[in-house]
PLY file of the C-alpha trace (Angstrom):
ply
format ascii 1.0
element vertex 171
property float x
property float y
property float z
element edge 170
property int vertex1
property int vertex2
end_header
9.47 -5.06 15.65
12.37 -3.11 16.74
16.07 -2.77 16.51
17.87 -5.17 18.83
21.23 -3.93 20.07
23.58 -5.27 22.56
26.04 -2.38 23.38
27.02 0.21 25.91
24.59 2.74 24.70
21.97 4.00 27.01
18.75 2.28 25.68
17.17 5.76 25.42
19.17 6.24 22.37
18.57 3.16 20.34
16.44 3.45 17.31
13.13 1.77 17.26
10.57 1.17 14.54
6.96 0.10 15.03
3.52 0.52 13.44
1.64 -0.06 16.70
0.42 2.92 18.59
1.19 1.62 22.24
4.87 1.25 21.64
4.95 4.60 20.17
3.42 6.16 23.13
6.15 4.42 25.22
8.89 5.71 22.92
7.70 9.31 23.39
7.40 8.88 27.05
11.18 8.04 26.99
12.10 11.29 25.25
12.13 10.35 21.60
10.89 12.53 18.87
8.47 10.64 16.84
6.26 11.46 13.79
3.10 9.85 12.87
1.15 10.09 9.62
-2.26 8.54 10.12
-3.23 8.77 6.59
-0.27 6.70 5.24
-0.09 4.96 7.85
3.50 5.80 8.69
5.48 5.76 11.94
9.07 7.49 12.15
11.26 7.38 14.95
14.27 9.63 15.16
16.94 8.83 17.78
20.00 11.14 18.34
23.08 9.76 16.63
21.10 7.31 14.52
19.75 7.44 10.95
16.01 7.98 10.80
14.00 4.72 10.65
10.65 4.43 8.88
8.59 1.39 7.66
8.25 0.28 4.09
5.22 2.58 3.31
6.28 5.92 2.11
3.89 8.83 1.33
2.59 8.39 -2.19
2.13 11.18 -4.56
-0.77 11.47 -6.87
-0.25 9.65 -10.11
1.72 6.75 -8.61
0.72 3.12 -8.24
0.88 1.83 -4.60
2.34 -1.55 -4.00
1.61 -3.43 -0.90
3.74 -6.31 0.22
2.02 -7.02 3.51
-1.51 -8.29 3.90
-1.87 -6.36 7.40
-0.79 -3.19 5.70
-3.18 -3.82 2.81
-6.09 -4.63 5.21
-5.64 -1.47 7.28
-5.53 0.50 3.95
-8.58 -1.10 2.54
-10.52 -0.69 5.69
-9.84 3.06 5.55
-10.69 3.20 1.85
-14.40 2.04 2.74
-14.80 5.73 4.11
-14.23 7.29 0.69
-16.22 7.26 -2.48
-12.77 7.35 -4.41
-12.39 4.49 -7.01
-9.71 2.03 -6.34
-8.23 -0.06 -9.11
-6.48 -3.18 -7.75
-4.02 -4.78 -10.10
-3.32 -8.32 -9.10
-0.29 -9.30 -10.85
2.62 -11.74 -10.59
6.34 -11.21 -11.37
6.41 -14.20 -13.84
3.33 -13.02 -15.53
4.05 -11.96 -19.19
0.85 -10.14 -19.85
1.07 -8.23 -16.41
4.66 -6.94 -17.44
3.05 -5.93 -20.85
0.30 -3.87 -19.43
2.30 -2.28 -16.54
3.21 0.91 -18.55
-0.45 1.50 -19.20
-1.25 1.09 -15.55
1.45 3.56 -14.62
-0.09 5.97 -17.43
-3.53 5.54 -16.15
-2.11 6.45 -12.60
-0.76 9.61 -13.85
-3.86 10.45 -15.94
-6.45 9.76 -13.50
-5.06 11.33 -10.19
-8.55 10.98 -8.72
-8.47 7.25 -8.80
-6.13 5.06 -6.46
-4.00 2.41 -8.35
-2.84 -0.48 -6.22
-0.65 -3.23 -7.17
-0.75 -6.66 -5.38
1.56 -9.62 -6.30
-0.50 -12.80 -5.90
2.63 -14.76 -4.83
3.21 -12.23 -2.17
-0.45 -11.71 -1.02
-2.04 -14.87 -1.98
-4.69 -14.61 0.86
-5.80 -11.20 -0.53
-5.93 -12.86 -4.04
-8.02 -15.67 -2.63
-10.35 -13.21 -0.91
-10.94 -11.44 -4.13
-11.47 -14.60 -6.09
-8.44 -14.06 -8.50
-7.87 -16.84 -10.69
-5.88 -15.41 -13.65
-3.38 -12.64 -14.03
-3.62 -9.93 -14.53
-6.99 -9.21 -12.77
-8.18 -5.65 -12.20
-10.86 -5.10 -9.62
-12.45 -1.76 -9.47
-13.78 -0.90 -5.89
-15.78 1.91 -4.48
-16.58 2.18 -0.62
-15.23 -1.31 -0.18
-17.34 -2.93 -2.76
-16.46 -4.39 -6.09
-17.95 -2.31 -8.85
-16.34 -4.04 -11.88
-13.57 -6.26 -13.03
-11.33 -6.79 -16.04
-9.47 -10.13 -16.52
-6.55 -10.07 -18.76
-4.27 -7.41 -20.24
-7.10 -5.49 -21.89
-5.95 -1.85 -21.70
-9.12 -0.35 -23.52
-11.52 -2.30 -21.39
-9.90 -1.20 -18.32
-9.90 2.33 -19.27
-13.52 2.36 -20.17
-14.29 1.02 -16.93
-12.22 3.41 -14.99
-13.81 6.41 -16.76
-17.32 4.79 -15.98
-16.80 4.36 -12.35
-14.43 7.13 -11.43
-17.10 9.74 -10.38
0 1
1 2
2 3
3 4
4 5
5 6
6 7
7 8
8 9
9 10
10 11
11 12
12 13
13 14
14 15
15 16
16 17
17 18
18 19
19 20
20 21
21 22
22 23
23 24
24 25
25 26
26 27
27 28
28 29
29 30
30 31
31 32
32 33
33 34
34 35
35 36
36 37
37 38
38 39
39 40
40 41
41 42
42 43
43 44
44 45
45 46
46 47
47 48
48 49
49 50
50 51
51 52
52 53
53 54
54 55
55 56
56 57
57 58
58 59
59 60
60 61
61 62
62 63
63 64
64 65
65 66
66 67
67 68
68 69
69 70
70 71
71 72
72 73
73 74
74 75
75 76
76 77
77 78
78 79
79 80
80 81
81 82
82 83
83 84
84 85
85 86
86 87
87 88
88 89
89 90
90 91
91 92
92 93
93 94
94 95
95 96
96 97
97 98
98 99
99 100
100 101
101 102
102 103
103 104
104 105
105 106
106 107
107 108
108 109
109 110
110 111
111 112
112 113
113 114
114 115
115 116
116 117
117 118
118 119
119 120
120 121
121 122
122 123
123 124
124 125
125 126
126 127
127 128
128 129
129 130
130 131
131 132
132 133
133 134
134 135
135 136
136 137
137 138
138 139
139 140
140 141
141 142
142 143
143 144
144 145
145 146
146 147
147 148
148 149
149 150
150 151
151 152
152 153
153 154
154 155
155 156
156 157
157 158
158 159
159 160
160 161
161 162
162 163
163 164
164 165
165 166
166 167
167 168
168 169
169 170
C-alpha cells in the first residue's frame, strides 16, 4: 500500500505508507526517515516536501475507546493482548443499532473511569468475520477478555451489569 505518483520527482522523495516491516527497511535504505511504534502498531514515513503520512491507527490515550475498522489490525492487536493480564472489553456494535447508540456514552465514561481496562469498539457490519468468531448474535454484545480468553459476556444495553462484570474481572 503506497502512494503511486507519475511525476518528474525523483522516486526517493515520494511519500510511502506501509504497515509491513520489509518495505519499511527498503524505505530506510533509500534514505527516508521512518518512525515505528511497535506497540500501536504505527508506521510513519516522512519525505522531504510532502506531508507526513501515517496509517489509520493513532496512539490511544488512557480513557479512550479504541475503534478497529480492519480485521487484520484487530487480529494483530488481539494476538498482542494475549501477552498481558489486562482486561479487554470488546463492544460489538452497529451504526443502525439504537441500544448501541444509547449505551455509548456509558462506555465512554467507563473508559475514562477504568483506565486499567482496554475498551474496544468493533462494528459488526465492518468486521463481520470477527463478530462471527466471537459468536455475536445480538447488539450490543460486550465480551470481556483476559489473556485472549473470554471471561464474561453481557448481551444488551445493560450498563449496570456491564459495570459489575468490569469491576469483577479488572484485577
